[in-house]
C-alpha positions, 0 to 999 in steps of 0.5 A, spaced: 526 562 443 524 563 436 532 564 434 533 557 438 527 554 434 530 557 427 537 554 429 534 547 430 530 547 424 537 549 420 540 543 423 534 538 422 537 534 417 541 528 419 546 529 414 548 535 417 549 532 424 555 528 423 558 535 421 556 538 428 561 539 434 560 534 439 557 539 444 552 541 440 550 534 438 549 532 445 545 538 446 540 536 440 540 529 443 538 531 450 533 536 447 530 530 443 530 525 450 526 530 454 521 531 449 521 523 448 520 523 456 513 527 455 507 524 457 503 522 451 497 518 454 494 516 461 489 510 460 485 506 465 484 499 463 478 495 466 480 488 466 474 483 467 474 475 468 471 470 473 474 469 480 472 463 485 472 466 492 469 465 499 466 468 504 470 470 510 470 472 517 469 479 518 472 484 522 470 490 527 467 496 523 465 503 526 458 502 523 457 496 527 456 500 533 449 500 530 445 493 531 442 494 525 448 494 521 451 489 525 452 482 522 451 475 525 457 472 528 461 468 523 461 461 523 466 456 519 461 451 517 457 457 514 463 459 509 461 459 502 465 459 495 462 461 489 465 464 482 463 471 481 465 476 475 471 480 478 473 487 475 479 490 476 482 497 474 490 498 472 493 505 470 497 505 464 501 511 462 505 512 456 511 517 454 512 520 447 518 515 446 513 509 447 515 507 454 510 505 459 508 505 466 503 500 469 500 500 476 494 496 479 490 494 481 487 501 483 481 503 487 475 505 484 475 511 488 481 513 484 479 513 477 474 519 477 480 524 479 485 520 474 480 520 468 477 527 469 482 531 473 489 529 472 489 526 465 489 532 461 494 536 466 499 530 465 499 530 458 505 533 456 509 533 463 516 530 464 515 523 466 521 523 470 521 530 474 519 526 480 519 531 485 516 537 481 510 533 478 508 530 485 508 537 487 504 540 481 499 534 482 498 536 489 497 543 488 492 542 482 486 541 486 484 544 493 482 537 496 488 534 493 491 533 501 486 527 502 481 523 500 480 520 493 484 526 489 490 523 493 488 516 491 489 518 484 495 522 485 498 515 489 496 511 482 499 516 478 506 516 482 506 509 482 505 508 475 510 513 474 515 509 478 514 503 474 515 507 468 522 510 470 525 503 473 523 500 466 527 506 463 533 504 467 532 497 466 531 495 474 526 493 479 523 499 483 526 498 489 533 498 486 532 505 483 530 507 490 537 505 492 536 498 495 541 493 494 539 487 490 535 482 494 531 475 492 525 476 498 522 481 502 519 479 509 512 480 511 507 479 516 501 474 515 495 479 516 490 474 518 483 478 515 478 472 513 480 467 518 475 465 523 476 468 530 471 462 533 474 460 540 478 453 539 479 454 532 483 461 531 489 458 535 490 452 531 490 456 525 495 461 528 500 455 530 499 452 523 501 459 520 507 459 524 509 452 523 509 454 515 513 460 516 509 466 518 512 468 525 509 475 525 501 475 524 496 480 525 489 478 527 483 482 526 478 483 532 471 482 531 468 486 536 467 493 538 464 498 543 457 496 540 458 489 543 459 491 550 463 487 555 461 480 552 465 482 546 471 485 550 471 479 553 471 475 547 477 480 544 481 478 550 480 471 550 482 471 543 489 474 545 490 468 550 488 463 545 493 465 540 499 466 544 497 459 548 496 455 541 502 458 537 507 459 543 511 465 545 516 465 539 510 468 534 509 476 534 502 477 534 499 484 532 491 486 533 487 490 529 481 494 531 479 498 525 477 504 529 471 501 532 473 502 540 474 508 544 479 510 549 476 506 556 475 500 551 482 500 548 485 501 555 481 495 558 483 491 553 490 493 553 491 492 561 488 485 560 492 482 554 499 486 556 501 479 559 501 476 552 505 481 549 502 483 543 507 487 538 502 492 537 494 494 537 492 498 531 487 503 529 483 503 535 480 509 534 479 514 527 486 517 525 483 524 527 483 523 534 490 523 536 489 525 543 486 518 544 492 515 541 497 519 545 493 517 551 493 510 550 500 510 548 501 513 555 497 508 559 500 501 556 506 498 554 503 495 548 506 499 542 500 503 538 500 503 531 496 507 525 496 510 519 493 506 513 488 512 513 494 518 513 494 521 506 500 525 507 507 526 511 504 532 514 498 528 517 504 523 520 508 529 523 503 531 529 503 523 531 510 522 531 512 529 535 506 527 540 509 520 541 502 517 540 504 511 535 510 507 535 508 504 528 506 508 522 502 504 517 502 509 511 499 506 505 502 508 498 496 506 495 493 512 499 498 516 502 501 519 495 504 513 492 512 511 493 514 518 493 510 520 499 511 513 503 519 514 502 518 521 505 514 518 511 520 513 512 525 519 513 520 522 518 519 516 522 527 514 522 528 521 525 523 519 531 525 512 532 519 509 529 518 504 524 514 504 518 510 498 516 506 499 510 499 497 510 498 492 505 491 494 501 495 492 495 502 490 495 507 492 489 509 499 491 509 497 499 514 491 498 518 495 493 519 501 498 520 496 504 526 493 500 529 499 499 529 502 506 533 500 512 530 494 516 531 498 522 525 503 519 522 498 515 523 491 517 517 488 513 511 489 509 504 486 510 501 480 506 493 479 507 494 471 506 486 470 504 486 476 499 492 477 496 491 472 491 484 475 489 488 482 488 493 479 484 488 475 480 489 478 473 497 478 474 502 473 471 507 470 476 504 475 482 508 475 488 505 470 493 508 467 499 506 461 503 512 462 508 512 469 510 518 471 505 515 474 499 519 473 492 522 480 489 521 481 481 528 481 477 524 485 472 524 492 471 519 496 474 514 493 479 514 487 474 507 487 473 504 483 467 497 481 465 495 473 465 491 473 458 488 466 460 485 470 466 483 476 462 476 475 459 476 482 457 480 488 457 477 495 455 480 503 456 475 507 461 
């Protein structure tokens, strides 16, 4: 190593390079490039501004089992709209050559592992060593396989995909192997729309007429509301189907608030209305319940937004417990891991329709995959505008077709007119 450095020091002057044999010039240029690819800075940016938001219909929550933690029934006439101070965090990674990767917004829970555990480790690493760098981060901490640490890994991985795509001047989905497209299909995730009787149906029909031919509705009642709540959950499916017609694909989300008898009763009652799936009826650590439900109903069973890696997906696929995998690249390990999960799902004939907590990483992976595996992404109609509030020209849709960026990376840029303050955490 010493002799190599001495040899390079002798060739340090640019005037000498012109007289070197061409292969040695290539060696020196490659060596310089690799050094330039080293990560030089990992910053969490805190953006603040004002957002005019509204209160929305709640969804069933596991803690609603306890009456004291159960909200009052939602009524549209009580909807409130008030401006509030909004704070979002973005992750920015720079190389020695000045190349910059940006991703966000990222969850507050991801900030601590990024700032206090991953940042010092990442400095000096090769930003283009995709597989090895992910593996190194995964091996860095005993808790890395799940939870907040994996959320930190996800944020880093997504920011690095933005950086790499910028290096080659293409959108992320093209770097992943996708052909050039102008839009990506999404399903309209209806979190926030009221499920009041007589009001949900007309809303579903209006969304269908606008172009949202695939819709997911969020059930407001869990086990804690008993048989009356179960009846309301059944009546909602009936109302939506009758109002929007049989051409709309309707999905339903229970958010871990049911047990197997409850889910089985609901499924038997609504099979006649042909739901496209029932999502997350149970917590993801109860695979046997997912398997039992899948065996008891013709309705496809979905879960996965709380899968944290490919190893958590495999048992569900092997057991045929689910037909739809909803892994989220904000939480499951980023773009790199979501692509691996797509590969696994394809081998079992399952679909991957990523959970849409955020949007950029999910939509780019969907755009890069076969529609047989990833037919569409999730789009939270009422919430995407707030999630993208600080971004210039954010990907928004009112018709179920999400515009794809033509800019390198994810195309994330800040809107200075909305960012009142930006600081480095």
